[in-house]
C-alpha positions in Angstrom: 3.0 5.5 6.1 4.3 6.8 9.4 8.2 7.1 10.0 8.1 4.3 12.8 6.2 1.9 10.4 8.7 2.7 7.7 11.6 2.4 10.0 10.2 -1.1 11.2 10.0 -2.2 7.6 13.6 -1.3 6.9 14.6 -3.3 10.1 12.4 -6.1 9.2 14.0 -6.3 5.8 17.6 -6.1 7.5 16.7 -9.1 9.7 15.2 -11.1 7.0 18.4 -10.7 4.9 20.5 -11.9 7.9 18.2 -14.9 8.9 18.8 -16.0 5.2 22.4 -16.2 5.6 24.1 -19.1 3.9 25.7 -22.0 5.7 27.5 -25.0 4.9 25.7 -28.3 4.3 27.4 -29.8 7.2 25.9 -27.2 9.6 22.5 -27.9 8.0 22.9 -31.5 8.4 23.4 -30.9 12.2 20.5 -28.8 12.4 18.2 -31.3 10.8 19.5 -34.0 13.2 19.0 -32.1 16.3 15.6 -30.7 15.4 14.4 -34.3 14.7 15.5 -35.3 18.2 14.0 -32.4 19.9 10.8 -31.8 17.8 11.1 -28.2 17.0 9.1 -25.9 14.6 12.3 -23.9 13.9 16.0 -23.9 14.2 18.2 -20.9 14.6 21.9 -21.0 14.3 24.3 -18.4 15.8 27.7 -17.9 17.4 31.2 -17.4 15.8 30.9 -20.5 13.4 28.1 -18.7 11.6 30.7 -16.2 10.7 33.5 -18.6 10.0 32.1 -21.8 9.2 34.5 -23.5 11.5 33.3 -27.0 12.5 36.1 -27.7 15.0 34.4 -26.4 18.1 30.7 -26.7 19.5 27.9 -25.5 17.1 25.2 -23.2 18.8 21.6 -23.6 17.9 18.3 -22.6 19.3 15.4 -25.0 18.6 12.2 -23.3 19.1 9.2 -25.6 20.0 5.2 -25.4 19.8 5.1 -25.6 23.6 6.9 -26.8 26.7 7.6 -30.6 27.0 8.6 -32.9 29.8 7.0 -33.4 33.3 4.6 -31.0 34.9 7.4 -29.4 37.3 9.5 -29.1 34.3 6.8 -27.2 32.4 6.1 -25.0 35.5 9.7 -23.9 35.6 10.1 -23.4 32.0 8.7 -19.7 32.2 11.5 -18.6 34.4 14.4 -21.2 33.7 14.4 -21.5 30.0 15.9 -22.7 27.7 16.5 -26.1 28.3 20.1 -27.2 27.1 21.4 -30.2 25.4 24.6 -31.4 23.9 24.7 -33.5 20.7 27.0 -35.4 18.6 26.2 -35.9 15.2 27.8 -38.1 12.4 28.0 -36.0 9.2 30.1 -37.5 6.2 32.1 -39.8 8.6 32.9 -37.0 10.9 31.5 -36.2 14.4 30.2 -32.7 14.9 29.0 -31.5 18.2 26.4 -29.2 19.0 25.1 -27.2 22.0 21.4 -26.7 21.7 19.0 -24.6 23.7 15.3 -25.3 23.4 12.3 -23.1 24.4 8.8 -22.6 23.2 8.3 -20.0 20.5 5.8 -18.0 22.5 8.3 -17.7 25.4 11.1 -16.6 22.9 8.6 -13.9 21.6 7.9 -12.5 25.0 11.7 -12.7 25.9 12.7 -10.7 22.7 10.0 -8.0 23.6 12.0 -7.5 27.0 8.7 -8.8 28.9 10.9 -10.8 31.4 13.7 -9.8 33.7 16.0 -11.9 31.5 18.5 -10.0 29.3 20.1 -13.1 27.5 17.7 -13.7 24.7 17.4 -10.0 23.2 21.2 -9.7 23.8 21.9 -12.8 22.0 19.5 -12.0 19.1 20.4 -8.5 18.4 23.6 -10.4 17.3 23.7 -12.1 14.0 21.6 -15.4 13.5 20.4 -17.7 10.7 17.3 -19.4 10.3 18.2 -22.8 9.0 14.6 -24.5 9.1 11.2 -23.5 9.9 7.8 -25.4 9.9 5.8 -22.9 8.0 5.6 -19.2 6.8 3.5 -18.2 9.8 6.2 -19.4 12.2 9.0 -17.7 10.1 7.0 -14.5 10.3 6.8 -14.8 13.9 10.4 -15.5 14.3 11.4 -12.5 12.0 9.3 -10.2 14.2 10.8 -11.6 17.4 14.4 -10.9 16.2 13.1 -7.5 15.1 11.9 -6.9 18.6 15.2 -8.1 20.2 17.0 -5.5 18.3 14.6 -2.8 19.3 14.7 -3.9 22.9 18.5 -4.0 22.9 18.9 -0.6 21.1 16.4 1.1 23.7 18.6 -0.1 26.6 21.8 1.0 24.9 20.2 4.5 24.5 20.1 5.0 28.3 23.2 2.9 29.2 25.4 4.6 26.6 26.7 8.1 26.4 24.6 11.2 25.6 26.4 11.5 22.4 29.0 9.0 20.9 29.9 6.9 18.3 27.3 3.9 17.6 29.8 1.4 19.0 29.9 3.2 22.3 26.3 2.4 22.7 26.6 -1.3 22.0 29.7 -1.7 24.3 28.0 0.0 27.1 25.0 -2.3 26.6 27.0 -5.5 26.5 29.3 -4.5 29.2 26.2 -3.7 31.6 24.6 -7.0 30.7 27.5 -8.9 31.6 27.2 -7.5 35.0 23.5 -7.9 35.3 23.9 -11.7 34.3 26.8 -12.0 36.9 29.2 -13.1 34.3 32.9 -12.8 34.9 34.5 -11.7 31.6 38.0 -10.2 30.9 38.2 -6.5 30.3 37.2 -5.6 26.8 35.5 -9.0 26.2 32.3 -6.8 24.9 34.4 -5.5 22.0 34.9 -9.0 20.4 31.2 -8.9 19.7 31.6 -5.7 17.5 35.1 -6.6 15.9 33.9 -8.7 12.9 31.4 -6.3 11.7 31.2 -3.0 13.3 29.5 -1.4 10.4 26.7 -4.0 10.9 26.1 -2.8 14.5 26.2 0.8 13.5 23.3 0.2 10.9 21.2 -1.8 13.5 21.4 0.8 16.1 20.0 3.5 13.6 17.3 1.2 12.4 16.2 -0.1 15.9 16.1 3.3 17.4 13.9 4.7 14.5 11.7 1.5 14.6 11.3 1.9 18.5 10.2 5.4 18.2 13.6 6.8 19.6 14.5 10.0 17.7 18.4 10.6 17.1 20.6 13.2 15.5 24.0 12.6 14.1 27.0 14.4 12.8 30.7 13.5 12.2 30.4 10.0 13.0 28.6 10.5 16.3 24.9 10.1 17.2 22.6 11.1 20.1 19.2 9.5 21.1 16.5 11.8 22.2 14.1 10.3 24.7 11.8 12.1 26.7 11.7 12.0 30.5 9.0 9.5 30.9 10.7 7.3 28.6 14.0 7.7 30.0 12.8 7.1 33.6 10.8 4.0 32.5 13.9 2.4 30.6 16.1 3.2 33.5 13.8 1.9 36.2 13.4 -1.3 34.1 17.1 -1.8 33.9 17.5 -1.3 37.8 15.1 -4.2 38.2 16.8 -6.3 35.9 20.3 -5.5 38.0 18.4 -6.4 41.1 16.7 -9.7 40.2 18.6 -10.8 37.2 21.6 -12.2 38.8 19.9 -14.8 41.0 17.6 -15.8 37.9 20.7 -16.1 35.6 22.7 -18.1 38.2 19.7 -20.5 38.6 19.3 -20.9 34.8 23.1 -21.4 34.6 23.1 -24.1 37.2 19.9 -25.7 35.8 21.3 -25.7 32.1 24.8 -26.9 33.1 23.4 -29.9 35.1 20.7 -31.3 32.9 22.3 -32.8 29.9 24.6 -35.7 29.2 28.1 -35.2 30.6 26.9 -32.1 32.3 28.7 -32.1 35.6 32.2 -31.5 34.3 31.1 -29.0 31.8 28.7 -27.5 34.0 31.3 -26.8 36.7 33.7 -25.2 34.2 30.9 -23.0 32.9 30.0 -21.9 36.3 33.7 -21.1 37.0 34.0 -19.2 33.6 30.8 -17.1 34.2 30.9 -16.5 37.9 34.5 -17.0 39.1 33.2 -19.5 41.7 35.2 -22.7 41.6 33.3 -25.7 42.7 34.9 -29.1 43.1 33.9 -32.0 40.8 33.2 -34.7 43.3 32.3 -38.3 42.2 28.6 -37.7 43.6 28.2 -34.7 41.6 29.5 -36.4 38.6 27.0 -39.4 39.1 24.2 -37.1 40.1 24.3 -33.7 38.3 20.6 -32.9 38.8 20.5 -33.8 42.5 23.8 -31.8 42.9 22.4 -28.7 41.2 20.5 -27.1 44.2 23.6 -27.5 46.4 25.7 -26.0 43.7 23.2 -23.3 43.3 23.2 -22.2 46.9 27.1 -22.4 47.0 27.4 -20.1 44.1 25.0 -17.7 45.2 26.3 -17.5 48.8 29.9 -16.8 47.4 28.7 -14.2 45.3 26.8 -12.3 48.0 29.7 -12.7 50.5 
């Protein structure tokens, strides 16, 4: 067995253990409810509540579907403006629990985790811990496990060229997340990227080594520091790919943010807050925007992009 194959198997086992992470029955009940409403073939759970089990905030799920749904126009835009986002309230044991759910086809999810699109959001999200709460059959489960492995390999590969020539494993992740914030045109307070690692830094150390090896990136380490070794052609390819993401990703992610923020119930108020948080652009909530969030979305998109480019 080749070293890359053995390393991929090691990473796959690591991912499988994480996807099987236990969660509370209330969270599983919410997952079942939203999946029933959305017709998914798998449900992934992620975010701070996965670590803490806290039910007070909004629970975060990805529902993966067999194929795109909705109108022809909606399906045509799905390739570039996924995921669809919806907000749900579910009654569990006499208590209302709230969930924000992203929905996308499994095939699109697989492509995104491989880095096939300009988008950075999927592989940066799923290099972080997630749990697979429900899946239709073993084949879908294997596809999702492989996709999460690919997300780790994609993220670690970019971390290798965005991070230092030699440093602690955390230095590579911090560089990656910091640069993805910029590429996604997100306004985050200084040091926001550190919050991702703080709960389990050893976990990210392990993932970096496993993902580099699985992706064919040689590395050396001593005294707590590591250094990836990438040939010139590989380095040039990854660097150019990242430059393209920076050039094209901002407009794409603003469009996706506006689309997501304005296409679910109660969207306008939440959406304008979300836009202000991620871009720093304050757009007033007018009565017309609140009544007609979908119609208002193109104008809001234009204003955000114009403000960002000025």
